C-alpha positions as CSV (number, residue, x, y, z in Angstrom):
1,X,0.0,0.0,0.0
2,X,2.8,2.4,0.9
3,X,4.6,1.7,-2.3
4,X,1.4,2.4,-4.3
5,X,0.9,5.7,-2.4
6,X,4.4,6.7,-3.1
7,X,4.0,5.9,-6.7
8,X,0.8,7.9,-6.9
9,X,2.4,10.9,-5.2
10,X,5.3,10.9,-7.5
11,X,3.0,10.9,-10.5
12,X,0.6,13.7,-9.3
13,X,2.5,16.6,-10.9
14,X,1.5,15.1,-14.3
15,X,-2.2,15.4,-13.5
16,X,-3.9,18.5,-14.9
17,X,-5.1,20.9,-12.2
18,X,-3.4,19.3,-9.3
19,X,-1.3,21.9,-7.5
20,X,0.3,19.7,-4.8
21,X,0.3,16.1,-3.5
22,X,-2.3,15.1,-1.0
23,X,-1.2,14.8,2.6
24,X,-1.7,11.4,4.4
25,X,-3.4,11.7,7.8
26,X,-3.6,8.9,10.3
27,X,-6.8,8.6,12.3
28,X,-6.5,6.3,15.4
29,X,-9.4,4.3,16.8
30,X,-11.3,5.7,19.8
31,X,-9.6,3.3,22.2
32,X,-6.1,4.3,21.0
33,X,-7.0,8.0,21.1
34,X,-8.1,7.6,24.8
35,X,-5.0,5.7,25.8
36,X,-2.8,8.7,25.3
37,X,0.1,6.5,24.2
38,X,1.7,7.5,20.9
39,X,3.3,4.1,20.6
40,X,-0.1,2.4,20.6
41,X,-1.4,4.4,17.7
42,X,-2.0,2.1,14.7
43,X,-3.0,3.3,11.3
44,X,-6.6,2.1,11.4
45,X,-7.9,4.7,8.9
46,X,-6.0,6.7,6.4
47,X,-7.5,10.0,5.1
48,X,-6.2,12.4,2.6
49,X,-6.0,16.1,3.3
50,X,-6.9,17.8,0.0
51,X,-7.5,21.4,-0.9
52,X,-11.2,20.7,-0.7
53,X,-11.1,19.3,2.8
54,X,-8.9,22.2,4.0
55,X,-11.2,24.7,2.3
56,X,-14.2,23.2,4.1
57,X,-12.6,23.2,7.5
58,X,-11.9,26.9,6.9
59,X,-15.4,27.5,5.7
60,X,-17.0,25.7,8.7
61,X,-15.0,27.9,11.0
62,X,-16.0,31.1,9.2
63,X,-19.7,30.0,9.1
64,X,-19.7,29.2,12.8
65,X,-18.5,32.7,13.7
66,X,-21.3,34.2,11.6
67,X,-24.0,31.8,12.7
68,X,-23.2,32.3,16.4
69,X,-23.9,36.0,16.2
70,X,-26.9,37.3,18.1
71,X,-28.3,39.2,15.1
72,X,-31.7,38.1,13.9
73,X,-32.3,36.6,10.5
74,X,-33.2,39.8,8.6
75,X,-33.0,40.3,4.9
76,X,-31.6,43.8,4.2
77,X,-33.9,44.5,1.2
78,X,-33.2,48.2,0.8
79,X,-29.4,47.5,0.8
80,X,-29.8,44.8,-1.9
81,X,-32.1,47.0,-3.9
82,X,-29.3,49.6,-4.4
83,X,-27.1,46.8,-5.7
84,X,-29.7,45.6,-8.2
85,X,-30.8,49.1,-9.3
86,X,-27.3,50.1,-10.2
87,X,-26.9,48.2,-13.5
88,X,-30.0,49.9,-14.9
89,X,-28.7,53.4,-14.2
90,X,-24.9,52.9,-14.6
91,X,-22.7,51.3,-17.3
92,X,-21.2,48.0,-16.2
93,X,-17.4,48.1,-15.6
94,X,-15.1,47.1,-18.5
95,X,-14.2,43.9,-16.7
96,X,-17.7,42.6,-17.4
97,X,-17.3,42.7,-21.2
98,X,-16.7,39.0,-21.0
99,X,-20.4,38.6,-20.0
100,X,-21.6,40.0,-23.4
101,X,-23.2,36.7,-24.4
102,X,-24.8,36.5,-20.9
103,X,-26.8,39.8,-21.3
104,X,-30.2,37.9,-21.2
105,X,-29.2,36.3,-18.0
106,X,-28.2,39.6,-16.4
107,X,-31.6,41.0,-17.4
108,X,-33.3,38.1,-15.7
109,X,-31.2,37.8,-12.6
110,X,-31.3,41.5,-11.8
111,X,-34.9,42.2,-12.7
112,X,-36.2,39.1,-11.0
113,X,-34.2,39.9,-7.9
114,X,-35.9,43.3,-7.7
115,X,-39.3,41.8,-8.5
116,X,-39.0,39.1,-5.9
117,X,-38.2,41.6,-3.2
118,X,-41.0,44.0,-4.1
119,X,-43.3,44.0,-7.1
120,X,-43.1,47.8,-7.4
121,X,-39.2,47.9,-7.4
122,X,-39.1,46.8,-11.0
123,X,-40.2,50.1,-12.4
124,X,-42.3,50.5,-15.5
125,X,-39.5,52.5,-17.1
126,X,-37.1,49.7,-16.5
127,X,-39.5,47.1,-17.9
128,X,-39.8,49.2,-21.0
129,X,-36.0,49.3,-21.4
130,X,-35.8,45.5,-20.9
131,X,-38.2,44.7,-23.7
132,X,-36.6,47.3,-25.9
133,X,-33.2,45.6,-25.3
134,X,-34.7,42.2,-25.9
135,X,-36.2,43.0,-29.3
136,X,-33.0,44.6,-30.5
137,X,-31.3,41.3,-30.0
138,X,-33.9,39.8,-32.3
139,X,-36.4,42.2,-33.9
140,X,-38.4,39.3,-35.2
141,X,-39.4,38.2,-31.7
142,X,-37.2,35.1,-31.2
143,X,-35.5,32.8,-30.8
144,X,-32.8,34.8,-29.0
145,X,-29.1,34.7,-28.7
146,X,-26.9,36.4,-26.1
147,X,-26.6,39.6,-28.1
148,X,-26.6,41.2,-31.6
149,X,-25.3,38.9,-34.2
150,X,-25.1,35.8,-32.0
151,X,-26.7,32.5,-32.7
152,X,-30.0,31.7,-31.0
153,X,-29.4,29.7,-27.9
154,X,-31.7,27.8,-25.5
155,X,-30.2,29.4,-22.4
156,X,-30.5,32.9,-23.9
157,X,-34.1,32.4,-25.1
158,X,-35.1,30.9,-21.7
159,X,-33.6,33.9,-19.8
160,X,-35.3,36.4,-22.2
161,X,-38.7,34.7,-21.9
162,X,-38.3,34.8,-18.1
163,X,-37.3,38.5,-18.2
164,X,-40.3,39.4,-20.3
165,X,-42.6,37.5,-18.0
166,X,-42.0,40.0,-15.2
167,X,-42.5,43.0,-17.5
168,X,-46.3,43.3,-17.2
169,X,-46.7,43.2,-20.9
170,X,-45.5,46.8,-21.3
171,X,-45.8,48.1,-24.9
172,X,-47.6,44.8,-25.7
173,X,-44.2,43.1,-25.5
174,X,-45.7,39.6,-24.9
175,X,-47.4,39.7,-28.2
176,X,-44.1,40.6,-29.9
177,X,-42.8,37.1,-29.0
178,X,-42.7,35.0,-32.2
179,X,-44.2,31.8,-30.9
180,X,-44.3,30.1,-34.3
181,X,-40.6,30.8,-35.0
182,X,-39.6,29.7,-31.5
183,X,-41.6,26.4,-31.8
184,X,-40.1,25.5,-35.1
185,X,-36.6,26.3,-33.7
186,X,-37.2,24.1,-30.7
187,X,-38.2,21.2,-33.0
188,X,-35.0,21.7,-35.0
189,X,-33.0,21.3,-31.7
190,X,-34.8,18.1,-30.8
191,X,-32.9,14.9,-30.8
192,X,-34.3,11.4,-31.3
193,X,-33.3,10.3,-27.8
194,X,-35.4,13.1,-26.3
195,X,-32.6,15.6,-25.6
196,X,-32.3,19.1,-27.0
197,X,-29.2,20.8,-28.4
198,X,-28.6,24.1,-26.8
199,X,-27.7,25.7,-30.2
200,X,-28.4,24.5,-33.7
201,X,-25.4,22.6,-35.1
202,X,-22.9,23.4,-32.4
203,X,-24.6,23.1,-29.0
204,X,-24.2,20.5,-26.4
205,X,-27.2,18.5,-25.0
206,X,-28.0,17.7,-21.4
207,X,-30.8,18.1,-18.8
208,X,-30.2,21.9,-18.8
209,X,-31.2,22.1,-22.5
210,X,-34.3,20.0,-21.8
211,X,-35.4,22.3,-19.0
212,X,-34.9,25.4,-21.0
213,X,-36.9,24.0,-23.9
214,X,-39.7,22.6,-21.8
215,X,-39.9,25.7,-19.7
216,X,-40.1,28.0,-22.7
217,X,-42.7,25.8,-24.4
218,X,-44.9,25.5,-21.4
219,X,-44.9,29.2,-20.6
220,X,-45.7,30.1,-24.2
221,X,-48.4,27.4,-24.6
222,X,-46.3,25.4,-27.1
223,X,-46.0,22.0,-25.5
224,X,-47.0,19.3,-28.0
225,X,-46.7,15.6,-28.1
226,X,-44.1,15.9,-30.9
227,X,-41.9,18.3,-28.8
228,X,-42.1,16.1,-25.7
229,X,-41.5,12.7,-27.4
230,X,-38.9,10.6,-25.5
231,X,-38.1,13.5,-23.2
232,X,-39.3,11.7,-20.1
233,X,-37.3,8.6,-21.0
234,X,-34.1,10.7,-21.4
235,X,-34.6,12.3,-18.0
236,X,-35.4,9.0,-16.2
237,X,-32.0,7.6,-17.4
238,X,-30.2,10.7,-16.0
239,X,-31.0,9.7,-12.4
240,X,-28.0,7.8,-11.1
241,X,-27.2,5.5,-8.1
242,X,-26.9,8.6,-5.8
243,X,-30.5,9.6,-6.3
244,X,-29.8,12.9,-8.0
245,X,-29.5,13.6,-11.7
246,X,-26.6,14.0,-14.0
247,X,-26.4,15.9,-17.2
248,X,-26.8,13.0,-19.6
249,X,-28.1,9.4,-19.2
250,X,-26.3,6.5,-17.6
251,X,-24.3,7.3,-14.5
252,X,-23.2,10.9,-15.0
253,X,-22.4,12.5,-11.6
254,X,-25.4,13.8,-9.7
255,X,-25.4,17.6,-9.6
256,X,-27.7,20.2,-8.0
257,X,-28.3,22.2,-11.2
258,X,-28.9,19.1,-13.4
259,X,-31.2,17.7,-10.8
260,X,-33.3,20.8,-10.6
261,X,-33.6,20.9,-14.4
262,X,-34.6,17.2,-14.6
263,X,-37.1,17.4,-11.7
264,X,-38.7,20.6,-12.9
265,X,-39.1,19.3,-16.4
266,X,-40.6,16.0,-15.1
267,X,-43.0,18.1,-13.0
268,X,-44.1,20.1,-16.0
269,X,-44.6,16.8,-18.0
270,X,-46.5,15.1,-15.1
271,X,-43.9,12.3,-14.8
272,X,-42.4,12.6,-11.3
273,X,-43.9,9.3,-10.3
274,X,-41.7,7.6,-12.9
275,X,-38.4,8.2,-11.0
276,X,-37.1,6.9,-7.7
277,X,-38.4,9.8,-5.5
278,X,-37.2,8.2,-2.2
279,X,-33.6,8.2,-3.4
280,X,-34.0,11.7,-4.7
281,X,-35.3,13.0,-1.4
282,X,-32.4,11.3,0.4
283,X,-29.9,12.9,-2.0
284,X,-31.4,16.4,-1.5
285,X,-31.2,15.9,2.3
286,X,-27.6,14.9,2.1
287,X,-26.8,18.2,0.3
288,X,-27.5,20.1,3.5
289,X,-24.6,20.2,5.9
290,X,-25.1,20.3,9.7
291,X,-22.2,22.7,10.3
292,X,-22.8,25.3,7.6
293,X,-26.5,24.8,7.3
294,X,-26.4,25.6,3.6
295,X,-26.7,23.4,0.6
296,X,-24.0,22.0,-1.7
297,X,-24.4,20.9,-5.3
298,X,-22.5,17.6,-5.3
299,X,-21.1,15.1,-2.8
300,X,-18.0,16.3,-1.0
301,X,-18.3,19.8,-2.3
302,X,-18.6,23.1,-0.5
303,X,-21.9,24.8,0.2
304,X,-23.0,27.6,-2.3
305,X,-26.0,29.9,-1.9
306,X,-27.2,29.3,-5.5
307,X,-28.1,25.7,-4.5
308,X,-30.6,27.3,-2.1
309,X,-32.7,27.4,-5.3
310,X,-31.3,24.5,-7.4
311,X,-31.6,22.0,-4.6
312,X,-34.1,24.0,-2.5
313,X,-36.3,24.4,-5.5
314,X,-36.1,20.7,-6.2
315,X,-37.2,20.0,-2.6
316,X,-40.1,22.5,-2.9
317,X,-41.3,20.7,-6.0
318,X,-41.2,17.4,-4.2
319,X,-43.0,19.0,-1.2
320,X,-45.7,20.3,-3.6
321,X,-46.3,16.8,-4.9
322,X,-46.8,15.4,-1.4
323,X,-43.4,13.8,-0.9
324,X,-42.6,15.7,2.3
325,X,-40.0,18.2,3.2
326,X,-36.5,16.9,2.7
327,X,-34.5,20.0,3.8
328,X,-34.4,22.1,6.9
329,X,-35.8,25.4,5.7
330,X,-35.1,27.4,8.9
331,X,-31.5,26.4,8.9
332,X,-31.1,27.1,5.2
333,X,-32.6,30.6,5.7
334,X,-30.1,31.2,8.5
335,X,-27.2,30.3,6.3
336,X,-28.3,32.6,3.5
337,X,-29.0,35.6,5.8
338,X,-26.2,35.2,8.2
339,X,-23.4,33.8,6.1
340,X,-24.2,35.2,2.6
341,X,-25.1,38.8,3.4
342,X,-22.4,41.4,4.2
343,X,-22.7,44.5,6.3
344,X,-20.3,46.4,4.1
345,X,-21.4,45.4,0.6
346,X,-24.9,44.9,-0.8
347,X,-25.9,41.8,-2.7
348,X,-25.6,38.2,-1.8
349,X,-22.5,36.1,-2.0
350,X,-22.2,32.3,-2.4
351,X,-20.3,31.8,0.8
352,X,-18.0,33.6,3.3
353,X,-14.8,34.8,1.7
354,X,-16.4,35.6,-1.7
355,X,-18.0,38.7,-3.2
356,X,-21.6,39.3,-4.1
357,X,-22.7,39.0,-7.7
358,X,-26.0,39.2,-9.6
359,X,-26.3,35.4,-10.1
360,X,-26.0,34.5,-6.4
361,X,-28.1,37.5,-5.4
362,X,-31.1,36.3,-7.5
363,X,-30.9,32.6,-6.5
364,X,-30.1,33.5,-2.9
365,X,-33.3,35.6,-2.8
366,X,-35.3,32.8,-4.4
367,X,-33.9,30.4,-1.8
368,X,-35.1,32.7,1.0
369,X,-38.6,32.8,-0.7
370,X,-38.6,29.0,-0.7
371,X,-37.8,28.8,3.0
372,X,-40.6,31.2,3.9
373,X,-43.4,29.2,2.3
374,X,-44.9,25.7,2.1
375,X,-46.0,24.4,-1.3
376,X,-48.8,22.1,-2.4
377,X,-50.7,21.4,-5.6
378,X,-54.3,22.6,-5.8
379,X,-56.2,19.3,-5.1
380,X,-58.7,20.3,-7.9
381,X,-55.9,19.9,-10.4
382,X,-54.6,16.4,-11.3
383,X,-52.1,14.9,-13.7
384,X,-49.4,17.3,-15.1
385,X,-48.5,20.4,-13.3
386,X,-50.5,23.5,-14.2
387,X,-48.6,26.8,-13.6
388,X,-51.5,28.4,-11.7
389,X,-52.2,25.3,-9.6
390,X,-49.8,26.0,-6.7
391,X,-51.1,26.7,-3.2
392,X,-48.4,28.7,-1.4
393,X,-48.8,29.2,2.3
394,X,-46.5,31.4,4.4
395,X,-44.6,29.6,7.2
396,X,-42.5,32.6,8.3
397,X,-42.8,36.4,8.4
398,X,-42.7,36.5,4.7
399,X,-40.7,39.5,3.3
400,X,-40.5,38.3,-0.3
401,X,-43.0,37.6,-3.1
402,X,-44.1,33.9,-3.2
403,X,-42.3,32.2,-6.1
404,X,-43.1,29.3,-8.3
405,X,-40.2,26.8,-7.6
406,X,-40.6,25.1,-11.1
407,X,-39.8,28.3,-12.9
408,X,-38.0,30.6,-10.5
409,X,-40.4,33.5,-11.0
410,X,-42.9,35.3,-8.7
411,X,-46.0,33.2,-8.8
412,X,-48.4,36.1,-9.6
413,X,-46.3,37.2,-12.6
414,X,-46.0,33.6,-14.0
415,X,-49.7,33.1,-13.7
416,X,-50.5,36.2,-15.7
417,X,-47.9,35.4,-18.4
418,X,-49.2,31.8,-18.7
419,X,-52.8,32.8,-18.9
420,X,-52.0,35.4,-21.6
421,X,-50.9,32.6,-24.0
422,X,-53.2,29.9,-22.7
């Protein structure tokens, strides 16, 4: 064993991404630890100290300091409002030019964060500017790319449809969406195995592409049997032995983002009963750590506030379907509000030691909204999920708009948008 370890350590510099060799740590048994004799210590268990384990030890320490503070769990909404208002009134810094293709996402994250905190904070003037920007990207009403001259992409189209959904149909913007063109484009991205390419000819395919396609189609009233053929089967085979879902079928690693995309898509298609829900709820529960109280996206990874929605939203969907509550909402809220807010900077960060950004601010706020409510389907509605069939009940002093966990949008906005096309 020692010769194998030595050989492994000598070869590690050749491995891409590895900065240093792991450190061997001997963990004695309980009896040996209590004896106090160094000579009696026998290597019963050998663990490896890695950058990840050291990072988590440091993170646990930082989280404990923050969690033990006497301050109450209060969302500093006015502080975060300043952060989210700024991009609509000031040019973004030059360093963010790399996000050019992510402009639709920026519109959605920032506008949705404001809307989730307070319906009136997304001003009519801003809604008008959003729809003006969107239809400059594609004057014909979709499908949409990341910016001018860029190929249409499922992620960009999903983000733009979401951004328009919270714009109250200003300037009749909802009727400017070219549903026929978008539907034909979605069909062109469809694969025989049920997957969707994210971009025609050059895009990858995984559960994210399916969710974007199914979400867009359901919101715009475009779900057809042809569009949904083999989609459920593709998703079923993405659930692996851990209980979560990977990006593609057959034993890809379970991941919080992929899992949400798969579960939300199955909910829309009315097929949650075709997966192993018990293993899925176990996997979601295992993503919440006792020390930090937040959620991680994969096994043996650090907590990140965005999984308050990707995993927390998955848990909320399962709760709505009567499978119980598989995360501790009170502790998750404590992690978000005590560990991911800063007194000196507005916005929400992913964990202590990092800086706030628009992505984590939006999904952190959605996570808080999930912790403040319970979810159930309207008993009068059966079979597949209807967007306006959620019953959302406050379980805390709610300070945010109720959100639909399948779509990551305020429930009232989603209902109006859905009914417009229904």
